[in-house]
C-alpha positions as CSV (number, residue, x, y, z in Angstrom):
1,M,16.9,-8.5,23.7
2,K,20.7,-8.7,22.4
3,R,19.7,-11.7,20.4
4,F,16.9,-9.9,19.1
5,F,18.9,-7.1,17.6
6,H,21.3,-9.3,16.2
7,S,18.8,-11.2,13.9
8,E,17.0,-10.1,10.7
9,I,14.2,-8.7,12.4
10,G,15.9,-6.8,14.7
11,A,18.0,-5.3,11.9
12,A,14.7,-4.1,10.5
13,V,13.0,-3.1,13.5
14,I,16.0,-0.7,13.7
15,W,15.6,0.4,10.1
16,V,12.0,1.4,10.8
17,I,12.6,3.2,13.7
18,C,15.4,5.4,11.7
19,A,13.5,5.9,8.9
20,L,10.4,7.2,11.2
21,T,12.9,9.6,13.1
22,M,14.3,10.8,10.1
23,A,11.1,11.6,8.5
24,A,9.9,13.1,11.6
25,V,13.2,15.7,11.4
26,I,13.1,16.4,7.6
27,S,9.3,16.5,6.9
28,P,8.8,20.3,8.3
29,W,11.7,21.1,6.0
30,V,10.4,19.1,3.1
31,Y,6.6,20.9,4.0
32,Q,8.5,24.4,3.7
33,G,10.4,23.8,0.5
34,G,7.0,22.5,-1.0
35,K,5.4,25.9,0.4
36,W,8.2,27.9,-1.4
37,L,7.7,26.1,-4.5
38,A,4.0,26.5,-4.4
39,A,4.2,30.3,-3.8
40,E,6.7,30.7,-6.8
41,A,4.8,28.4,-9.5
42,A,1.7,30.7,-8.6
43,V,3.7,34.2,-9.6
44,K,6.3,32.8,-11.8
45,E,6.6,30.6,-14.9
46,L,8.6,27.6,-14.4
47,P,9.5,24.9,-16.4
48,G,6.9,21.7,-16.9
49,F,7.8,19.5,-14.0
50,L,8.8,22.4,-11.4
51,E,5.2,23.6,-12.5
52,W,3.3,20.5,-12.3
53,L,5.3,19.8,-8.8
54,G,4.5,23.4,-7.3
55,A,1.1,22.9,-7.8
56,A,1.1,19.6,-6.2
57,C,2.5,20.7,-3.3
58,G,0.1,24.0,-3.2
59,R,-2.9,21.3,-3.3
60,S,-1.1,19.6,-0.2
61,L,-0.2,22.4,2.2
62,T,-3.1,21.6,4.4
63,K,-2.7,17.6,4.5
64,F,0.8,18.0,6.6
65,D,0.6,13.9,6.4
66,R,1.5,13.7,2.8
67,Y,4.6,15.2,2.9
68,F,5.4,13.3,6.1
69,S,4.5,9.6,4.3
70,R,6.9,11.3,1.1
71,S,9.5,12.0,3.8
72,L,9.5,8.5,5.2
73,L,9.1,7.0,1.9
74,F,12.6,8.8,0.9
75,S,14.2,7.7,4.3
76,A,13.2,4.2,4.1
77,L,15.3,4.3,0.9
78,V,17.9,6.0,1.9
79,L,18.8,4.0,4.6
80,L,17.6,0.8,2.7
81,P,21.3,0.1,1.7
82,F,22.3,-0.2,5.7
83,L,19.6,-2.6,6.4
84,F,20.6,-5.1,3.3
85,R,24.4,-4.6,4.6
86,R,23.7,-5.3,8.0
87,I,21.3,-8.4,7.0
88,R,24.0,-9.6,4.5
89,K,26.3,-9.4,7.7
90,L,24.2,-11.4,9.9
91,R,23.9,-14.0,6.7
92,A,27.3,-14.4,6.4
93,G,28.0,-18.3,5.5
94,S,24.1,-19.1,5.1
95,K,23.6,-21.8,2.5
96,D,20.2,-20.6,1.9
97,D,19.8,-19.3,-1.7
98,P,17.9,-15.8,-2.4
99,A,14.6,-15.9,-4.3
100,G,16.5,-14.2,-7.2
101,A,15.4,-11.6,-9.6
102,L,12.2,-11.1,-11.9
103,R,11.9,-13.7,-14.5
104,R,11.3,-13.0,-18.1
105,I,7.6,-14.6,-18.9
106,P,6.1,-15.1,-22.5
107,L,3.8,-12.3,-23.3
108,K,0.5,-14.4,-23.5
109,I,1.5,-15.9,-19.8
110,A,1.9,-12.5,-18.7
111,V,-1.5,-11.2,-20.1
112,S,-3.3,-14.2,-18.9
113,Q,-1.9,-13.5,-15.1
114,I,-2.9,-9.9,-15.4
115,V,-6.4,-11.1,-16.7
116,V,-7.0,-13.9,-14.1
117,G,-5.9,-11.7,-11.3
118,C,-7.5,-8.8,-12.0
119,V,-11.0,-10.9,-12.3
120,I,-10.4,-12.9,-9.4
121,A,-9.5,-9.7,-6.9
122,G,-12.2,-7.3,-8.7
123,G,-14.9,-10.0,-8.8
124,L,-14.7,-11.2,-5.6
125,L,-14.7,-7.9,-4.3
126,W,-17.6,-6.6,-6.2
127,S,-19.4,-9.9,-5.1
128,L,-19.0,-8.5,-1.6
129,A,-20.5,-5.1,-2.6
130,L,-23.5,-6.5,-4.5
131,V,-24.4,-8.9,-1.0
132,L,-23.4,-5.4,1.3
133,D,-26.0,-3.8,-0.9
134,A,-28.8,-6.5,-0.8
135,I,-28.3,-6.5,3.1
136,G,-28.8,-3.0,3.6
137,A,-25.4,-1.9,4.8
138,Y,-24.6,-0.1,1.6
139,G,-27.0,2.0,-1.1
140,P,-26.8,3.2,-4.2
141,K,-26.1,7.1,-4.2
142,A,-28.8,9.4,-5.8
143,G,-27.5,10.7,-9.4
144,N,-25.6,7.8,-10.4
145,P,-23.8,8.8,-13.5
146,G,-23.5,5.3,-15.2
147,F,-20.8,2.7,-15.5
148,I,-19.4,4.6,-19.0
149,K,-19.1,7.9,-17.6
150,L,-17.3,6.2,-14.4
151,L,-14.9,4.0,-16.6
152,P,-12.2,6.7,-16.6
153,K,-12.4,7.9,-12.9
154,T,-11.9,4.0,-12.0
155,L,-9.9,2.7,-14.9
156,V,-7.1,5.0,-15.3
157,P,-6.2,5.2,-11.3
158,A,-6.5,1.2,-11.0
159,V,-3.9,0.6,-14.0
160,A,-1.7,3.7,-12.4
161,A,-1.4,2.7,-9.2
162,A,-1.4,-1.0,-9.7
163,L,1.8,-0.6,-12.1
164,V,3.8,1.9,-9.9
165,E,3.1,0.2,-6.7
166,E,3.7,-2.9,-7.5
167,W,7.0,-1.8,-9.4
168,L,8.1,0.0,-6.3
169,F,6.9,-2.5,-3.6
170,R,7.3,-5.7,-5.0
171,G,9.9,-4.9,-7.7
172,V,12.2,-2.6,-6.4
173,L,11.9,-3.1,-2.6
174,L,11.0,-6.7,-2.6
175,G,13.5,-7.6,-5.0
176,L,16.2,-5.8,-3.3
177,W,15.2,-7.5,0.2
178,L,15.2,-10.7,-1.4
179,R,18.6,-10.9,-2.2
180,Y,19.8,-10.6,1.4
181,A,16.8,-12.3,3.4
182,R,14.8,-15.5,3.6
183,P,11.6,-15.1,1.3
184,A,9.0,-15.3,4.2
185,F,11.1,-12.5,6.1
186,A,11.4,-10.4,3.2
187,V,7.5,-10.8,2.3
188,V,6.4,-10.4,5.6
189,G,8.3,-7.0,5.9
190,I,7.6,-5.6,2.6
191,S,3.9,-6.2,3.7
192,L,4.0,-4.3,7.1
193,L,5.9,-1.0,5.1
194,F,3.4,-1.7,2.3
195,A,0.3,-1.4,4.9
196,F,2.2,1.2,7.5
197,L,2.6,3.6,4.5
198,H,-0.9,3.5,3.6
199,F,-2.3,4.6,7.0
200,L,0.2,7.4,7.6
201,A,-2.9,10.2,8.3
202,P,-3.3,10.7,12.1
203,P,-7.1,9.7,13.5
204,E,-9.7,11.6,12.0
205,G,-10.1,15.2,13.6
206,S,-6.4,15.6,14.3
207,V,-5.1,19.0,13.9
208,I,-1.1,20.0,13.6
209,A,-1.2,23.6,14.2
210,N,2.2,24.8,12.7
211,P,3.3,22.1,10.2
212,G,6.6,24.5,9.4
213,N,7.5,24.0,13.1
214,V,10.8,21.8,13.6
215,F,8.6,19.4,15.9
216,S,5.8,19.0,13.7
217,G,6.8,15.7,12.5
218,F,7.6,14.4,15.9
219,E,4.1,15.7,16.6
220,L,2.3,14.0,13.6
221,L,4.4,10.7,14.3
222,G,2.9,10.6,18.1
223,K,-0.5,11.0,16.7
224,I,-0.4,8.4,14.0
225,L,1.3,5.9,16.5
226,L,-1.6,6.4,18.8
227,H,-3.6,5.5,16.2
228,F,-2.4,1.8,16.1
229,T,-3.2,1.2,19.6
230,D,-6.8,1.5,18.8
231,P,-8.0,-2.2,18.3
232,L,-10.8,-1.3,16.1
233,F,-8.6,0.2,13.6
234,F,-5.8,-2.3,13.6
235,V,-8.2,-5.1,13.0
236,T,-10.5,-3.6,10.5
237,D,-8.2,-1.5,8.6
238,F,-4.5,-2.0,9.1
239,L,-4.9,-5.9,9.2
240,T,-6.9,-6.0,6.3
241,L,-4.3,-3.8,4.0
242,L,-1.5,-6.3,5.9
243,V,-3.1,-8.8,4.0
244,V,-3.0,-7.5,0.9
245,G,0.3,-6.8,1.0
246,L,1.0,-10.2,2.0
247,M,-0.9,-11.7,-0.6
248,L,0.9,-9.2,-3.6
249,A,4.2,-10.1,-2.3
250,W,3.3,-14.1,-2.2
251,A,2.1,-13.6,-5.6
252,R,5.3,-12.3,-6.5
253,V,7.5,-14.6,-5.1
254,S,5.1,-17.6,-6.6
255,T,5.1,-16.6,-9.8
256,G,8.5,-14.8,-10.1
257,A,7.2,-12.0,-11.7
258,L,4.9,-9.1,-11.0
259,W,2.3,-9.7,-13.6
260,F,-0.3,-11.6,-11.3
261,S,0.2,-9.3,-8.8
262,I,-0.5,-6.2,-11.0
263,G,-3.7,-8.0,-12.0
264,L,-5.0,-8.4,-8.0
265,H,-3.7,-4.8,-7.6
266,A,-5.7,-3.4,-10.5
267,G,-8.9,-5.5,-9.7
268,W,-9.0,-4.5,-6.2
269,I,-8.6,-0.8,-6.9
270,F,-11.0,-0.9,-10.0
271,A,-13.8,-2.5,-7.7
272,F,-13.1,-0.3,-4.9
273,K,-13.4,2.7,-6.8
274,N,-16.3,1.9,-8.5
275,F,-18.2,0.9,-5.1
276,N,-16.8,4.3,-3.5
277,L,-18.6,6.1,-6.5
278,V,-21.7,4.3,-6.7
279,Y,-22.6,3.3,-3.0
280,Q,-23.0,4.9,-0.1
281,K,-23.4,3.8,3.8
282,I,-26.4,3.2,5.4
283,P,-26.0,4.6,8.9
284,G,-27.2,2.3,11.8
285,H,-26.7,-1.1,10.3
286,P,-25.8,-3.5,12.7
287,M,-22.7,-4.7,10.4
288,F,-21.1,-1.8,11.4
289,P,-18.2,-0.9,12.5
290,W,-16.6,-4.1,12.9
291,G,-18.3,-6.4,10.6
292,V,-17.6,-3.5,7.5
293,G,-16.6,-0.1,8.1
294,D,-16.5,2.9,6.0
295,S,-15.1,1.4,2.8
296,L,-14.8,-2.3,1.2
297,R,-11.3,-2.4,2.7
298,S,-12.4,-2.1,6.2
299,G,-14.2,-4.6,8.6
300,L,-13.7,-8.4,9.4
301,V,-16.0,-9.5,6.3
302,P,-13.5,-8.0,3.9
303,L,-11.1,-9.8,5.6
304,A,-12.9,-12.7,5.4
305,V,-13.4,-12.1,1.5
306,L,-9.6,-11.6,1.1
307,G,-9.1,-15.2,2.6
308,L,-11.6,-16.4,-0.1
309,T,-9.2,-14.5,-2.5
310,A,-6.0,-15.9,-1.3
311,L,-7.4,-19.8,-1.5
312,V,-8.6,-19.2,-5.0
313,C,-5.3,-17.5,-5.9
314,H,-3.3,-20.8,-4.7
315,Y,-5.2,-22.7,-6.9
316,A,-4.5,-20.2,-9.6
317,L,-1.2,-20.1,-9.4
318,K,-0.7,-23.7,-9.1
319,V,-2.1,-23.9,-12.7
320,F,0.6,-21.0,-13.5
321,S,3.4,-23.1,-12.3
322,K,1.9,-25.8,-14.5
323,V,2.1,-24.2,-17.7
324,N,5.3,-22.0,-17.1
325,P,7.0,-23.9,-14.7
326,A,10.4,-22.0,-12.9
């Protein structure tokens, strides 16, 4: 055990535990602050940013898990320098070279990486959607408005989420982590954080009676951690998003840039959003719940499609490495 906590993995485990504890402590206070700001924005004229923030806080007053997730992200960032300092101390004297910062890539290559990544990820995921339609697991929703009308609802979130999350997770956090840890460890660590942050909601039906209570953060944390003990959730949901995170981080390390990762991320979200707006689940199909779940990111079949996507990406990255070698 002592050897474990004197390793890079042990340092990361301590960082996660401390971040979770800090989030549980501060999230009730963050909630109270959001509640106060929402009330102020409803009756007073506030500066533009505070007006927007107050409205956003008001919309989330019934979703305490959102306050917890923001508190966790803040806690992780605050404690990140301590993790890096610990890893740097553990690696003192190591001859391994860090992966380095993001590379500058010619515009033509960057655009091609975005387009290729988007086509690979979105194309294979949408192919899965057509298969699920063909076998009767999902069917078209009534009153479908059509592709053109749905485009703003799918394209904008796809571009925005891909840019923001890739910049934060694979740009800032992974970039910093690569300065102090081996690439494989950094890729796995940031992918676990990426997947975990996407599943911070407690199991469906869970209720936090008094979000403002000083122990409400620990109450929510307990419900979330218990959720991860459910084999169905872990295999069909968490594992799928973990693989997504691993692929995005692997693409960033392989290319030395974010463009291919941005393309993959945008392609997945675009296909995912379109599918949710166009199709609905057909109850009673034998594919549920292990084969496929409530969406295209849930189930063993989507996990297999991700494996195929990784294989295609492997060959695409080989081509890019020849065109623009390090």
